[in-house]
N, C-alpha and C positions, 0 to 999 in steps of 0.2 A: 337147632335155634340162633333166634342171634343174641349178640350177648345181652344180658342185664343194665340196667344204666350206671349200674354202681362199678362193671365189672369196665362196660366200654368208655370209665370219667376214668379209673386208671391204665388205663393197659393198651389203647388206639384209638382212631379215629370214631367220629361219633355212627350213633345210627343211621342219625340220617345223609350222614355221608356213605353209609353203606349201604345205603338202602338204594339211593342216586349212583351211588357204581354196581347196582345191582340192577336195576332198571337201562342202565346206560350198555350192560354185557346183555341180555336180552335179546338187542340189535334186533333181526326178522322173527326169531324166535316167539313167534307173542301170539299164536292160534293155542287159543282155546283155554288164557288164563285174564283169572280174577284176580280185584284188587279189592280188600275193604277197608275203608280209613274211620276209627276206634276211636270218639272223640274224648278218650278220660279227662283228659284235661278240664272237663266241661265238669269233673265232679268237686263238690266240697272239698276243701282240702283236708279235712278227714276222713277222705275216703278212696283218696290219690296216696298211700305212702307207699313207699319201693315193695313191699310185700303186699302188696294189695295188686300193683300192679303185677306184679310176680306171678301170683297165681293167676290173676285173667289169663295171662299170656302162655300161661301154661294149658288154660282149653283147649288149642292150639294144634296141638304137642302130633297131638294121633292123624292130625289133618297134616301137617309139616312130616313128615311122616311117609301118608298115603300119596298124597297129591302134590311130593318138587313145589312143598309147600314152605316158604317163607315169614318169618317175622320178628318184627322191628320196631323196639322202644322207646318211643322217641323220646327227645327232654325232655319235651314236656309231658312227662307221661303218655302221651297217645300211641295207641297199637296201629299199625301197618302189616295187613297182611296181604300175601300174593299165593297164590298157587293155582294151578294147573288139572283142566278138565276133574275136576271139582261139582260133582251136580250142587245147586241153587240151596237145593234144600239141604244137605249139610253145612255148608258154611251160613244157613243161617240158624239155626238148627251151634253154631257152638257161640253164634254171638247172642242169641237167647239166654244161653248159660251163663255166660260174660255181664248180660241185663239183670239176670238173678240173683250174682253175684253184689252187682249196688242196688238191689230191691229198693230199702228204704232211700237212696236217694232221691233225690230229682228228678234227676236226668235220666233214670229208666224208669221214672212213672208216667202210667198214659201209652193206651195202646192206639192212639191215629197215626197217622201217616206221618204228621210233621212233628211225633212225637220222636221216631224212627228214625227219621233224619236228624235230628237233634245229638243222635247218639253215634251214626254211622255214617260213610256217602261210600256208596259202591262206585265200581270205577270196571266194565268191560277194559280189560289191557288194550285191548287189540286193535278197537275201535274207538280207544279216549287218549290212545300210547301219546300222541302231542303235550291232550291240556295235561295228563299223567306225571307226565315228565316235568314242565313248567309249573306244576304244582311242588314237587317236590326241589328243588333248584333254587326256590323261592324259601320252602324249606331250609334247607340246607344253608343258605345266605340266610336266613335268621336265626339263623344260630348256632353258627362263627360269632356273627354283628355280636348278640347276646351274653357270649363265652368273652370274647374284650372286654367288651362290658362290663361283668363279671370279675374282669382280672383288674380294670382300672380301678375300679369302684371297693373293694379289695385292698390295694396299694395304699389307697387314699383313706381307707380308712387306719390301715395302719402307722399311717405318716400324722393323723388327725390324734388320733388319742392313745394307741400303740395297743398292744397285749392284754384285754384283761386279765391277770396272773391270780390262778387256782385260791382260794384261802388255805393256807397248813395249820398244823397243828400249833408251830409255833407264834402264829399271827395269831392265830384265835387267842391266845395264850395273851397276848400285849392288848389284843383287843377288851378281852372278860376283865383283867389288871383296870382299861381305861375306864368301863363302863361301869365299874365296881364305887367308882368316887366323881365321876365329872354327873355336871349336871342336867337331863332329859329333856328337858321339861319344853325345851323349841323343838326337839320333835314329836311332841303326843301328836298326837291329829284326832279329829272327834270326825264322824259320819254317821247320820242319825237312820233311823231308822221309822219310815215313814206309813201309815195307812194310807191306801188313798182307795177311793170306791167306785163304782161306776157310775156313769157322769155328772164326777166330782173332781179335778182333778190337783186342786186342792190338796196338798200334803198336811196329814195332823200327824206329827212326833210320837213314836213310841216309845224310845228310849235309843241311846246313841253311843255308836261302839266310839272306845278309847283304842288307838294302839300305838306304836312308836314306829316309824317311816323307816324302815328299813332303805327303800331311796334313798332317801337325807340319811342316814347313818351311815351308807358306806358313803355317797357323795364328800362330804364330811369330815368323816376319819379315818375310813382305807381307801380310798378313789380308787388305787392302780388294782388293788384284788376283790373278786367276784365275788359277794358273802355266800352267795346258793350253788353254788358250786357243788358242792361235797354236803349232800344231804344230811349225813350224820352227824357231821361239823356245824351244820347250820342250825340242826337238830337242839345238839348241845348248846350251841347260841343262842336260843331262842328263850331256852329256861333261863338264861343269865336275864334275858331282857324285862321274861317275866316279874322276875326278883325289882328289875326294877323296876319295871312300872306297879307292881303292889306298894313300893318303896313310896314312891311321887303318891301314891291313892292316900297313904295312911298318915302324910305328911298337906293332906289337900285340903287345901282354906278357900276355892271356889264350889259357891254351892251349886251351881249350875251342872257341876257333876258328883255330886252327895248323892244322889241317889240313883235311878232310871238311867243307866247305862250297863253295857256289856263288855266284857274284856276276853281275850283269848289268852287260854292256857293250857298248857300241859297237864297230862293226869298227876305227874309227881311234883308238880309243883302245889296242884291244890292238896297235897298228904304231906308238906313243906311247915318248917316255921313260918317264915318267911306270912302265908296265907291266915294262919294262923290270927298272927299277929292283924292282918290287915282285915279279917274276920270279925276280932274283938273290938275293932275301931267301928265298925260299923255300928250303926241305931238297928235293934233288931227288926224295925220298922223297914227299913231300907233295905234290907236283904230282899225279900220278895220282889225287888224291884232292881237284884240286878241279875243281867245273862251272866251263865258262861260257858265260851262261847270250846270244844275241840275239836279235833282233826278229825278222821275217820282212820288216817294210820296211828296214831298213837291213842283212837279205841282199840283199837282190834287187836294191834302189836301185844297188850297184856288187857287183856278180860277181865285178867281178875282183879286189878288193879284196879281199873275200869269201874267196876261193880264197887267196890270199896269206896272208890271217892265218892261216887255219885249215891249211893245212899246216905255219905257224911253233908252232898250237898242239898241235898233234899229236905234230910230232915232240920239244916238249919235255915230254910225256907228258898234256896235261890235257883230258879230256874237253869237250866241245861240243854245250850241247842250243838247242834251237831254241824261244823259246815263244812263247805268244799263238796258237793253234791253236785250230781248235773243228772241229767235227763239221760243219762245212761244208766248212772248206783242208784239213784232214788228206788225203782224198783225191787232191792236188793234188802231195805232199810226196815223194819221193823217198829217204828217209834215207839209205839205202847212197851214192848216185850225191853228194849234197849233201856227202857226209863227213861227215852229224852220228850221235852216241852213244844223244841222248835226245833224244825231242819233248817239252814239255808242251801236253797237252791243258786245253782249260777245260770244265769244266761246270756245263750249265747245265739243268734241269728239262724243260725240253724235246724233250731228247736221248734222253727214256723214254717221251714220247708219241710211243708208234709202237702203232698200236692192229694195223696187218696187219704188223709183225715185218720188213717189207721193208727199211726204211729200216736198222733196229739191224743186220740181216743185215751191210748195206754196208758198216756202221763199224765191224762186228767185222771184218770180208775186210779194210778197213784195217787195219786196227791189228793182225793178223796179219801183213799184209804186211808190215807199219813193226816188227814184232816187239814183244810180247807185255812181254815185259821193257824194254823200253826204252821206251815210255808213262807219262808221270805226270800222275795224273787232277791236274787242280790247281783250286782254291777249293768247295771238297770242301767245303758250312755246313752236310750235312744228314748222316745215313746213310745215305739213297734213293742220295745219290752214291755211295759205297760199295759198296751191296748190285746196285747199275746195274754198275759199274767191273770187279765181281768176276764175271759175271754176263757182262762182256764179256773176258774173260780179264785185266784188268791190276790189278797188286801195290803201285805204287807210286802215294800219294793228298799232298796237300797243302789246305789246306786251314784252317779254323774250326773243323767240327765233329774234325779232325785232332785239332790243339792239343787240342780238352778232353775226348779220350783218353787223350790224355800225360798232362794234370796226373792227371787220377782216378785212374790208374797208379798215378803217383807215388806220390799220397794212400794209398793201398793199399798198396804196397810200404812 
């Protein structure tokens, strides 16, 4: 079997070059040879990771041994398989196995001839040799061109901004000392969560999420460091930011955020003195309008601590939201059993890429089970997100497109 793409990059010539060399060495020994170009580059990005492609290529292993086969993994993740004297049915069976591996992707859906043609292209090497050779030469030239551009781009980026360093404990300590005494009010951002009903695209604000912009913090304080490069150091940093956010809210004199807002906190923060100070500063009636957002890793990392914090928050009247879910993880969440009031589902365009409708129906079932009125579709950057959410019965939305609608409405009014 040809080298994987990772091996190819580090150990020698490209797969396009090896494929071209193989075809040229065949010379006149073309009798009985068939080739199949499988267009995996047309898969959605999340479905064409290297481990996906390696598994797909492994489907042809038996045929490489039995039919003088060669499999090439091209730089764009396409597969190219060439063999001798193999039955069409055997090759087709291997291709169907690959299609089944990616059955959730739009590329693999549909049984019409044009659907199959989008997935792969067949070649009779003997009768189409010149055409095939020209195609592979073109692939090789394009691969070399992109490789040169990539090298030039990498060098340009290094010259323009240098390589950003990973955050280390020493820099984290210095940053936290700075944060304890700095005024972060200019880094606080607000983004509304709005209700949008079918037939009426005028968003109605439900509450506003308050957060400290990590990107702006990084740019203004430590531009040479990547604050999120180390998950555990970043998690520690968020606890410091939690305390600063709570401190700002305690001193807040802005009536527009005295109620009906959400803040993203760690479970540990909820059990700390800064949160108790924040809690005592709120009027009892305001607590029922405040949403505490938690992350999956924080809840499931210490379920005992979460349950204790959850019971405390519910007793005080706060609403609890689980943030960071996507269409793949929603099915594993039992909202009622976890004692959650709201769930945030992250929008991505591939959610709507479902020609068969099966995956969308399953997602709709999970949303119905969790409660349509309990779901917030977030990161909505286009009207497509709103339309798709409404097809699922979702009524609450957050994102740049929602911000844009609000701005347009305020100008009109």
